[in-house]
C-alpha positions as CSV (number, residue, x, y, z in Angstrom):
1,M,18.9,8.9,-0.1
2,T,17.3,11.9,-1.7
3,R,13.6,10.9,-2.3
4,L,11.1,8.8,-0.4
5,G,8.3,6.8,-2.0
6,F,6.0,3.9,-1.5
7,N,4.7,1.0,-3.6
8,T,1.2,-0.4,-3.2
9,R,-0.7,-3.2,-5.0
10,V,-4.1,-1.4,-4.5
11,S,-5.6,-4.6,-3.3
12,F,-9.1,-5.4,-2.4
13,T,-11.0,-8.2,-0.6
14,D,-14.0,-10.2,-1.5
15,S,-16.1,-8.5,1.2
16,D,-15.2,-4.9,0.3
17,G,-14.9,-5.2,-3.5
18,P,-12.7,-3.5,-6.1
19,A,-14.4,-0.1,-6.0
20,Q,-13.5,0.3,-2.3
21,G,-10.0,-0.9,-3.0
22,L,-9.6,1.8,-5.7
23,R,-11.0,4.5,-3.4
24,D,-8.6,3.4,-0.6
25,G,-5.7,3.6,-3.0
26,I,-6.5,7.2,-3.9
27,E,-6.8,8.1,-0.2
28,L,-3.4,6.5,0.4
29,F,-1.7,8.7,-2.3
30,K,-3.4,11.8,-0.9
31,T,-2.1,11.0,2.6
32,A,1.4,10.2,1.4
33,E,1.6,13.6,-0.4
34,V,0.6,15.4,2.8
35,L,3.3,13.4,4.7
36,G,6.0,14.6,2.2
37,Y,6.4,11.5,0.1
38,Q,7.8,12.4,-3.3
39,S,6.7,9.3,-5.2
40,G,4.0,6.6,-5.2
41,W,4.1,3.5,-7.2
42,V,1.5,0.9,-8.1
43,Y,2.0,-2.8,-8.9
44,Q,0.2,-4.4,-11.9
45,R,-1.3,-7.9,-11.5
46,H,-3.8,-9.4,-13.8
47,F,-6.7,-11.7,-13.0
48,D,-6.4,-11.3,-9.2
49,H,-7.4,-9.0,-6.2
50,Y,-5.0,-6.3,-7.2
51,L,-4.7,-3.4,-9.6
52,S,-4.7,-4.5,-13.2
53,S,-4.9,-1.2,-15.1
54,P,-2.4,1.3,-13.5
55,L,-2.7,4.2,-16.0
56,P,-6.4,5.1,-15.5
57,F,-5.9,4.7,-11.7
58,L,-2.9,7.0,-11.6
59,T,-4.8,9.5,-13.8
60,A,-7.6,9.5,-11.2
61,V,-5.0,9.9,-8.4
62,G,-3.5,12.9,-10.3
63,Q,-6.8,14.7,-10.0
64,H,-6.6,14.5,-6.2
65,T,-2.9,15.3,-5.8
66,S,-0.6,18.0,-7.0
67,R,3.0,17.2,-6.2
68,I,3.7,13.5,-5.7
69,T,5.0,11.6,-8.8
70,L,2.9,8.7,-10.0
71,G,4.7,5.5,-11.0
72,T,4.1,2.0,-12.3
73,A,6.3,-0.7,-10.9
74,V,6.3,-2.5,-13.1
75,L,4.5,-2.9,-16.4
76,P,5.5,-6.3,-18.1
77,M,6.2,-5.4,-21.7
78,R,5.4,-8.9,-22.9
79,Y,1.8,-8.1,-22.4
80,Q,1.7,-4.5,-23.7
81,E,0.9,-3.3,-27.2
82,P,3.7,-0.7,-27.4
83,I,2.0,1.9,-29.6
84,L,-1.3,1.8,-27.6
85,L,0.7,2.0,-24.3
86,A,2.6,5.0,-25.6
87,E,-0.6,6.8,-26.4
88,A,-2.2,5.9,-23.1
89,A,0.9,6.9,-21.1
90,A,1.3,10.3,-22.9
91,T,-2.4,11.0,-22.3
92,A,-2.1,10.1,-18.6
93,D,1.1,12.2,-18.2
94,L,-0.5,15.3,-19.7
95,L,-3.5,14.9,-17.4
96,V,-1.3,14.7,-14.3
97,D,0.9,17.6,-15.3
98,G,4.0,15.6,-16.2
99,R,4.1,13.6,-12.9
100,L,4.0,10.1,-14.5
101,E,6.9,7.7,-14.0
102,L,6.9,4.4,-15.9
103,A,8.8,1.4,-14.8
104,V,8.6,-1.5,-17.3
105,A,10.0,-5.0,-17.3
106,T,11.1,-7.5,-19.8
107,G,11.0,-10.6,-17.7
108,T,10.3,-14.1,-19.1
109,N,7.0,-15.0,-17.4
110,A,4.9,-16.7,-20.0
111,A,2.0,-17.6,-17.8
112,F,-0.6,-15.6,-19.9
113,D,0.8,-16.0,-23.4
114,A,-2.4,-17.8,-24.5
115,L,-4.6,-15.0,-23.2
116,F,-2.5,-12.0,-24.4
117,G,-1.4,-13.6,-27.7
118,A,1.4,-16.1,-28.2
119,V,4.3,-15.3,-30.4
120,D,6.9,-17.4,-32.2
121,T,9.9,-15.9,-30.4
122,D,10.8,-16.5,-26.8
123,T,9.1,-14.2,-24.2
124,R,12.1,-12.1,-23.3
125,T,13.0,-11.4,-27.0
126,E,9.4,-10.4,-27.6
127,A,9.3,-8.2,-24.5
128,E,12.5,-6.5,-25.4
129,R,11.2,-5.9,-29.0
130,R,8.1,-4.3,-27.6
131,Q,10.1,-2.2,-25.1
132,T,12.3,-0.8,-27.9
133,R,9.3,0.1,-30.0
134,F,7.6,1.7,-27.0
135,L,10.6,3.9,-26.1
136,A,10.8,5.1,-29.7
137,A,7.0,5.9,-29.7
138,V,7.1,7.8,-26.4
139,G,10.2,9.7,-27.5
140,G,8.4,11.1,-30.5
141,E,10.3,9.2,-33.2
142,T,8.7,8.7,-36.6
143,L,7.2,5.3,-36.7
144,H,6.7,5.0,-40.5
145,L,5.3,6.8,-43.5
146,V,1.7,6.5,-44.6
147,D,1.7,4.2,-47.6
148,G,-2.0,4.2,-48.3
149,P,-5.1,6.2,-47.6
150,G,-6.2,6.7,-44.0
151,Q,-7.5,9.5,-41.9
152,G,-7.2,11.9,-44.8
153,A,-3.3,11.9,-44.6
154,P,-1.6,11.9,-48.0
155,V,0.9,9.1,-48.9
156,G,4.3,9.8,-47.5
157,T,3.0,11.5,-44.3
158,E,5.2,10.8,-41.3
159,I,3.3,9.1,-38.5
160,K,4.1,9.8,-34.8
161,V,2.2,8.9,-31.6
162,T,-0.2,11.5,-30.4
163,P,-0.5,13.1,-28.0
164,H,3.2,13.6,-27.3
165,S,4.2,14.4,-23.7
166,P,7.6,16.1,-23.7
167,G,9.9,14.7,-21.0
168,L,8.0,11.5,-20.4
169,V,10.7,9.4,-22.1
170,D,13.1,10.7,-19.5
171,R,10.9,9.3,-16.7
172,I,11.0,5.7,-17.8
173,R,12.8,3.1,-15.8
174,Q,13.7,-0.5,-16.1
175,G,12.4,-2.7,-13.4
176,A,15.5,-4.9,-12.8
177,S,15.8,-8.2,-11.1
178,S,19.2,-9.2,-12.4
179,I,22.5,-7.6,-13.5
180,G,21.7,-8.3,-17.2
181,S,18.5,-6.3,-16.9
182,A,20.3,-3.4,-15.2
183,R,22.9,-3.3,-17.9
184,R,20.3,-3.2,-20.6
185,A,18.6,-0.3,-18.8
186,A,21.9,1.6,-18.9
187,E,22.5,0.8,-22.5
188,L,19.0,2.0,-23.4
189,G,19.6,5.2,-21.5
190,I,16.6,4.8,-19.1
191,G,16.4,4.8,-15.3
192,L,16.4,1.9,-12.9
193,I,14.3,0.6,-10.1
194,V,15.3,-2.6,-8.3
195,G,12.5,-4.8,-7.0
196,T,11.9,-7.2,-4.2
197,V,12.5,-10.4,-6.2
198,L,16.0,-11.0,-7.7
199,H,17.3,-13.6,-10.1
200,D,20.7,-15.1,-11.0
201,L,22.3,-14.8,-7.6
202,A,25.6,-16.6,-7.1
203,E,25.5,-19.6,-4.8
204,G,25.4,-18.4,-1.2
205,E,25.1,-14.7,-2.2
206,T,22.7,-12.6,-0.1
207,F,19.8,-10.5,-1.5
208,S,21.4,-7.3,-0.3
209,A,24.9,-8.1,-1.7
210,Y,23.4,-8.9,-5.1
211,Q,21.2,-5.8,-5.0
212,A,24.4,-3.7,-4.5
213,R,26.0,-5.5,-7.5
214,I,23.0,-4.7,-9.7
215,I,23.2,-1.0,-8.9
216,T,27.0,-0.9,-9.4
217,A,26.6,-2.7,-12.8
218,Y,24.0,-0.2,-13.9
219,R,26.0,2.9,-13.0
220,T,29.2,1.4,-14.5
221,T,27.6,0.5,-17.8
222,W,25.9,3.9,-17.9
223,R,29.2,5.8,-17.6
224,E,30.7,3.6,-20.3
225,K,27.8,4.4,-22.7
226,H,26.9,8.0,-21.9
227,T,28.6,11.2,-21.1
228,T,26.1,12.3,-18.4
229,E,25.8,11.0,-14.9
230,P,23.3,8.1,-14.4
231,P,19.8,8.9,-13.2
232,R,18.7,8.3,-9.6
233,V,18.4,4.6,-8.7
234,A,15.2,3.6,-6.9
235,V,15.1,0.5,-4.6
236,A,11.9,-1.1,-3.2
237,A,12.2,-2.5,0.3
238,S,10.1,-3.6,3.3
239,I,11.1,-1.2,6.0
240,L,8.6,-1.4,8.9
241,P,9.5,0.6,12.0
242,G,7.4,-0.5,15.0
243,T,6.6,2.5,17.2
244,T,4.5,0.5,19.6
245,P,4.8,-3.1,20.9
246,E,1.6,-4.0,19.0
247,L,3.0,-2.8,15.7
248,R,6.3,-4.6,16.3
249,D,4.4,-7.8,16.8
250,T,2.4,-7.2,13.6
251,Y,5.5,-6.5,11.6
252,A,7.3,-9.5,13.0
253,A,4.4,-11.7,12.0
254,Y,4.6,-10.3,8.5
255,D,8.3,-11.1,8.4
256,H,7.6,-14.6,9.5
257,Q,5.0,-15.0,6.7
258,R,7.6,-13.8,4.1
259,R,10.2,-16.2,5.4
260,T,7.8,-19.2,5.5
261,Q,5.4,-18.5,2.7
262,G,7.5,-16.4,0.3
263,M,5.4,-14.5,-2.2
264,A,2.3,-16.1,-0.9
265,A,2.5,-14.0,2.2
266,S,0.1,-11.2,3.0
267,R,-2.7,-11.9,0.5
268,P,-6.0,-10.0,0.6
269,D,-9.1,-12.2,1.2
270,G,-9.9,-14.0,-2.0
271,A,-6.6,-13.5,-3.8
272,L,-5.0,-16.4,-5.7
273,T,-2.3,-18.5,-4.1
274,P,1.1,-18.1,-5.9
275,V,2.8,-21.3,-7.1
276,I,6.2,-20.1,-5.9
277,T,6.5,-20.2,-2.1
278,A,9.4,-19.7,0.2
279,D,11.2,-22.7,-1.4
280,L,12.6,-20.6,-4.3
281,P,14.4,-21.9,-7.3
282,A,18.2,-21.8,-7.3
283,G,19.5,-18.3,-7.8
284,M,16.3,-16.5,-6.8
285,R,15.7,-14.5,-3.6
286,I,13.0,-12.3,-2.2
287,S,13.9,-9.2,-0.2
288,P,14.3,-9.2,3.6
289,V,11.9,-7.4,6.0
290,F,13.5,-4.7,8.2
291,H,11.4,-4.5,11.4
292,G,11.8,-3.7,15.1
293,T,12.1,-0.5,16.9
294,P,12.8,2.6,14.8
295,D,16.4,2.6,16.1
296,Q,16.9,-1.1,15.2
297,V,15.5,-0.5,11.8
298,I,17.7,2.5,11.1
299,T,20.8,0.5,12.2
300,A,19.8,-2.5,9.9
301,V,19.1,-0.3,6.9
302,Q,22.3,1.7,7.3
303,A,24.3,-1.6,7.3
304,D,22.6,-2.9,4.1
305,P,24.9,-2.7,1.1
306,G,22.1,-2.5,-1.4
307,L,19.9,0.1,0.3
308,T,22.8,2.4,1.0
309,Q,23.5,2.7,-2.7
310,A,20.0,3.8,-3.5
311,D,19.0,7.4,-4.3
312,D,15.3,6.8,-3.9
313,L,13.8,4.5,-1.3
314,V,10.4,3.0,-2.1
315,L,8.6,1.4,0.8
316,F,6.9,-1.9,-0.3
317,L,3.6,-2.0,1.6
318,P,2.4,-5.5,2.6
319,P,-0.4,-6.3,0.1
320,A,-3.0,-7.3,2.7
321,F,-2.5,-4.2,5.0
322,T,-5.6,-2.0,5.3
323,L,-5.7,1.7,4.6
324,P,-5.3,2.6,8.3
325,Q,-2.3,0.2,8.6
326,N,-0.7,1.6,5.5
327,T,-1.3,5.2,6.6
328,R,0.3,4.5,10.0
329,L,3.3,2.8,8.4
330,L,3.9,5.7,6.0
331,A,3.7,8.2,8.8
332,D,6.0,6.3,11.1
333,L,8.6,5.7,8.4
334,A,8.7,9.4,7.4
335,A,8.9,10.6,11.0
336,T,11.3,8.1,12.6
337,V,13.5,6.4,10.1
338,A,13.8,8.4,6.8
339,P,15.4,11.5,8.3
340,S,18.3,9.3,9.6
341,L,18.8,7.9,6.1
342,G,19.4,11.4,4.7
343,W,15.8,12.3,3.7
344,T,14.6,15.8,4.1
345,R,10.8,16.4,4.0
346,P,10.1,18.8,1.1
């Protein structure tokens, strides 16, 4: 492992409200940078008690930090207008001095098609079309020629997205939950981050074993398609070292929630209840929770076939944890576990 990061949903409760949640999120990034974390990632979730617009939030974070990279994990391309996203991402990246990292996804969730605009093609085809157009726009490619009057440009003028942020296209990753998605990332020449929900597992296959297969497939496909070595692979994981008996009890309770409630576990007050619970469809798994004493956690992580292949470890913070709880977890992971996994505080 070469880099240490974290992933937060920037959640809020009914009692505190979204403004406080956003302020707490900024404080969390500031603390993480002081602790030596090299990356911070935010989750996007619409119509709920979580962050819905990552780019303006990360731009604000960038004004309070100077070194930590600022990532989205992930932006679902099905609900993005690719040209507008390219403009917003480049603007944000310039404002944070080139520290933006974008993870995008092309999953098939069609829950909000009616709200974001239905299309004739299936959701994955549409998401992949938008992703391809977005990558071209961010990379500075010519989109088309002006074929009529507009903004004073003569007919035949080449149109490109402005502003252009050099290097941003090299900091885009695919959020992968399957081998097919990882291979597509390699074919497109973009990075990879593996999340906490995976699809298309073989019968009886563990989450960790499939995670390792995803990373291997990505690196193998990359080397078949490109002459350079593949970029660093990031993996999100719940790694909760309990440095006190009370913390170990708290983390064990969270693990029990994940096992019994699935994605419905650890919701802030007032959040919607997910339809998918611990009884997952065939071929789908959510990530395990590594908890216990720091030594127990180190042993478990070092034995995990997926995590040991990762270059960047991204701590998935429980969504309902408060700012003090998250701060303590970040500090404990950096002090007690990460050094044994090969991380050196910068």
